[in-house]
C-alpha positions as CSV (number, residue, x, y, z in Angstrom):
1,M,166.4,122.6,49.6
2,R,166.3,125.9,51.5
3,T,169.0,128.4,50.9
4,T,171.2,129.7,53.7
5,E,169.3,133.0,53.7
6,E,166.0,131.2,54.0
7,R,167.3,129.0,56.9
8,T,168.5,132.2,58.7
9,L,165.1,133.8,58.1
10,T,163.4,130.8,59.7
11,E,165.6,131.2,62.8
12,D,164.7,134.9,63.0
13,F,161.0,134.0,62.8
14,R,161.5,131.5,65.7
15,A,162.7,134.3,67.9
16,Q,160.0,136.7,66.7
17,Y,157.1,134.3,67.5
18,Q,158.3,134.0,71.0
19,R,159.0,137.7,71.5
20,H,155.6,138.7,70.0
21,Q,153.8,137.0,72.8
22,S,155.0,139.7,75.2
23,P,152.2,141.9,76.7
24,V,153.5,145.1,75.1
25,L,153.8,143.6,71.6
26,R,150.3,142.0,71.8
27,T,148.9,145.4,72.9
28,I,150.5,147.1,69.9
29,E,149.2,144.4,67.6
30,R,145.7,144.9,69.0
31,K,145.8,148.7,68.4
32,A,147.4,148.4,65.0
33,C,145.8,145.3,63.5
34,G,142.8,144.5,65.8
35,C,144.2,141.1,66.8
36,D,146.6,139.7,69.4
37,Y,147.9,136.4,68.0
38,G,151.5,137.5,67.8
39,G,151.5,137.4,64.0
40,T,154.2,138.6,61.6
41,S,152.1,139.5,58.6
42,W,150.4,142.8,58.0
43,T,146.9,141.3,58.0
44,T,144.4,143.4,60.0
45,R,141.1,142.3,61.5
46,D,139.2,144.0,58.7
47,E,141.3,142.3,56.1
48,A,140.8,138.9,57.8
49,D,137.1,139.4,57.5
50,R,137.5,140.2,53.9
51,I,139.6,137.0,53.3
52,C,136.9,135.0,55.2
53,N,134.3,136.1,52.7
54,L,136.5,135.6,49.7
55,L,137.4,132.0,50.7
56,D,133.7,131.1,50.3
57,L,134.0,128.1,52.7
58,R,131.2,126.2,54.4
59,P,131.3,124.6,57.8
60,G,133.2,121.3,57.7
61,Q,135.2,122.1,54.6
62,R,139.0,122.1,54.7
63,L,141.3,125.1,54.6
64,L,145.1,125.1,54.3
65,E,147.0,128.0,55.9
66,V,150.5,128.2,54.5
67,G,153.1,130.0,56.5
68,A,150.7,129.9,59.4
69,G,153.1,131.2,62.1
70,S,151.4,131.7,65.4
71,G,148.0,131.2,64.0
72,W,146.9,134.6,62.5
73,P,144.7,134.8,60.6
74,G,144.1,131.0,60.2
75,L,142.7,130.5,63.7
76,Y,140.4,133.4,63.3
77,L,139.1,132.0,60.0
78,A,138.6,128.6,61.7
79,G,136.4,130.3,64.3
80,Q,134.4,132.4,61.9
81,I,133.7,129.7,59.3
82,D,133.6,126.6,61.6
83,C,135.8,124.8,59.1
84,E,138.7,122.4,59.5
85,V,142.2,124.0,59.1
86,A,145.6,122.6,58.5
87,F,148.4,125.0,59.6
88,V,151.8,124.6,57.9
89,D,155.0,126.3,58.7
90,L,158.6,125.5,59.5
91,P,159.3,127.2,62.9
92,F,157.9,124.8,65.5
93,E,157.7,127.6,68.0
94,G,155.0,129.5,66.0
95,L,152.9,126.4,65.5
96,K,153.2,125.5,69.2
97,I,151.8,128.9,70.1
98,A,149.0,128.5,67.5
99,A,148.1,125.1,68.9
100,Q,147.7,126.4,72.4
101,R,145.6,129.3,71.2
102,A,143.3,126.8,69.4
103,V,142.9,124.9,72.7
104,D,142.2,128.2,74.5
105,D,139.6,129.3,71.8
106,G,137.9,125.9,72.0
107,F,138.2,124.4,68.5
108,A,141.5,122.5,68.7
109,E,139.7,119.4,67.4
110,R,139.2,121.1,64.0
111,C,142.9,122.1,63.7
112,R,145.9,120.3,62.5
113,F,149.5,121.6,62.9
114,V,152.2,120.4,60.6
115,V,155.9,121.4,60.6
116,A,156.6,121.5,56.8
117,D,157.9,123.6,54.0
118,G,155.2,125.3,51.8
119,A,157.3,124.3,48.8
120,A,157.0,120.6,49.7
121,L,153.6,120.1,51.2
122,P,153.1,116.7,52.8
123,F,149.6,116.2,51.7
124,G,147.8,114.1,49.1
125,D,146.4,115.6,45.9
126,R,143.2,117.7,45.8
127,I,142.2,117.4,49.5
128,F,141.7,121.1,50.4
129,D,138.7,123.2,49.5
130,A,140.6,126.5,50.0
131,I,144.1,127.9,50.7
132,S,145.2,131.1,52.3
133,H,148.6,132.7,53.0
134,S,149.4,136.2,54.2
135,D,152.6,137.9,53.1
136,V,154.3,134.6,52.7
137,L,155.6,134.5,49.1
138,C,157.6,137.7,49.7
139,C,159.4,135.9,52.5
140,L,160.4,132.9,50.4
141,D,162.7,132.3,47.4
142,A,160.8,129.2,46.2
143,K,157.7,131.2,45.2
144,A,156.7,129.1,42.2
145,E,157.3,125.8,44.1
146,V,154.8,127.0,46.8
147,L,152.2,127.9,44.1
148,D,152.8,124.5,42.4
149,H,152.2,122.6,45.6
150,C,149.2,124.6,46.5
151,R,147.8,123.9,43.0
152,R,148.4,120.2,43.6
153,V,146.6,119.9,46.9
154,I,143.5,122.1,46.2
155,R,140.4,120.6,44.8
156,P,138.9,121.6,41.4
157,G,136.9,124.8,41.9
158,G,138.7,125.6,45.2
159,V,139.8,129.1,46.0
160,M,143.3,130.5,47.0
161,V,143.3,133.9,48.7
162,F,146.6,135.5,49.5
163,T,148.4,138.8,50.1
164,V,151.9,139.6,48.9
165,I,154.3,142.6,48.9
166,S,156.3,143.4,45.8
167,I,158.5,146.0,44.3
168,T,156.7,148.6,42.3
169,P,157.6,148.3,38.5
170,G,159.5,151.0,36.7
171,L,161.5,152.4,39.7
172,S,164.9,154.1,39.3
173,S,167.9,152.1,40.3
174,G,168.0,154.0,43.6
175,G,164.4,153.5,44.3
176,R,164.6,149.8,43.6
177,A,167.6,149.5,45.9
178,R,165.7,151.1,48.7
179,A,162.7,148.8,48.1
180,L,165.0,145.8,48.3
181,E,166.6,147.0,51.5
182,L,163.3,147.9,53.3
183,G,161.0,145.2,51.9
184,P,160.6,141.6,53.1
185,P,163.7,139.4,52.7
186,F,162.5,137.9,49.3
187,V,160.4,140.8,48.0
188,D,162.1,140.6,44.6
189,S,160.8,138.0,42.1
190,V,161.9,136.7,38.7
191,C,158.5,137.8,37.2
192,D,155.3,139.6,38.3
193,Y,152.7,137.5,40.2
194,T,150.2,137.6,37.4
195,T,152.7,135.8,35.2
196,M,153.8,133.5,37.9
197,L,150.3,132.4,38.8
198,D,149.5,131.7,35.1
199,R,152.7,129.6,34.7
200,C,151.8,127.6,37.9
201,G,148.3,126.8,36.6
202,W,146.2,129.4,38.4
203,H,143.4,131.6,37.1
204,I,143.2,135.0,38.7
205,R,139.7,135.8,39.7
206,D,140.5,139.1,41.3
207,R,143.5,141.2,42.1
208,T,143.2,144.2,44.4
209,N,145.8,146.8,45.3
210,I,145.7,147.2,49.1
211,T,148.8,149.4,49.5
212,G,146.8,152.2,51.0
213,E,145.6,150.0,53.8
214,W,149.1,148.6,54.3
215,A,150.4,152.2,54.6
216,Q,147.9,153.0,57.3
217,T,148.8,149.9,59.3
218,T,152.5,150.6,59.2
219,Q,151.9,154.1,60.3
220,Q,149.8,152.9,63.1
221,Y,152.6,150.5,64.2
222,L,155.0,153.4,64.1
223,R,152.8,155.5,66.3
224,Q,152.3,152.6,68.7
225,Q,156.0,151.9,68.9
226,E,156.6,155.6,69.8
227,A,153.8,155.4,72.4
228,H,155.3,152.3,74.0
229,R,159.0,153.2,73.6
230,K,160.0,152.6,77.2
231,E,158.4,149.2,77.4
232,L,160.0,148.2,74.1
233,E,163.4,149.4,75.1
234,D,163.1,147.3,78.3
235,L,162.1,144.3,76.2
236,Q,164.5,144.6,73.3
237,G,167.3,146.9,74.6
238,K,167.7,150.5,73.5
239,E,170.0,149.8,70.6
240,D,167.9,147.1,69.1
241,F,164.7,149.0,69.5
242,G,166.3,152.2,68.0
243,A,167.4,150.3,65.0
244,Q,164.0,148.6,64.5
245,H,162.2,151.9,65.0
246,T,164.4,153.7,62.5
247,R,163.7,150.9,59.9
248,M,160.0,151.2,60.5
249,R,160.1,155.0,59.8
250,E,162.1,154.3,56.7
251,K,159.6,151.6,55.6
252,V,156.7,154.0,56.1
253,T,158.4,156.6,54.0
254,A,159.2,154.1,51.2
255,I,155.6,152.9,51.1
256,N,154.3,156.4,50.9
257,E,156.8,157.1,48.1
258,G,155.3,154.2,46.1
259,L,158.4,152.0,46.2
260,M,156.5,148.9,47.2
261,C,153.0,147.7,46.8
262,R,150.8,145.1,48.6
263,E,148.1,143.2,46.8
264,L,145.4,140.7,47.5
265,Y,144.8,137.9,45.0
266,V,141.9,135.6,44.6
267,S,142.8,132.6,42.4
268,T,141.3,129.3,41.3
269,P,143.1,126.3,39.8
270,C,142.9,126.1,36.0
271,A,141.0,123.2,34.6
272,G,143.0,120.2,33.5
273,G,146.1,120.7,35.5
274,G,147.4,119.6,38.9
């Protein structure tokens, strides 16, 4: 059962997916991230290429993209690897955009779009060769439940690659409060991700701190917002744009001060579980 806060967040994402298809926001996304899918994660084109290599998939194998949104980076991965992809998310609006993009890009026959909760995946056991999700766990309260379900549906020897934002350990009370305010809605967690993955039956193959790259991307977004201020004010209204732009500036400062970190994990299911 989703909390009220999670349901509200889902509604916010519905609006974001539709708004992010506007020409100005797609232009900003291209300049900041190297893509134009209308995504809501911080994944850049370079990072998507890195994820593509880490997934170690072959043509015809099955990938599950959790929290797929409008299709980035899952559709890009489908095109690069020539694999089958199941896209899962709750807002129908994002998946509808992704489905049309799959048609436009010419590989809709290899894509499946499912409105479902990542914490209650509607698939059989051990049917996917790999799983990816980009900045999803920090937007959900049910983190362990998502990891449990991913563990259930992945085949032995499969790979899960994901990025996640978390609060830097050891902060002062003031620093932690700022991180909670400026981070994703569920950036806090009951334990660190290393512990959480272990409890959910995952072996960490690799863990990489990519905060520096994230800082560069947020700074690029900030510059692009300033460069396209008039168009964004027309799209969002001056007051809403001003509030969003101020928050972005504060986020950039918080990241540079080391209040939050972003990491990339490569994990495989532990033997004997699932």
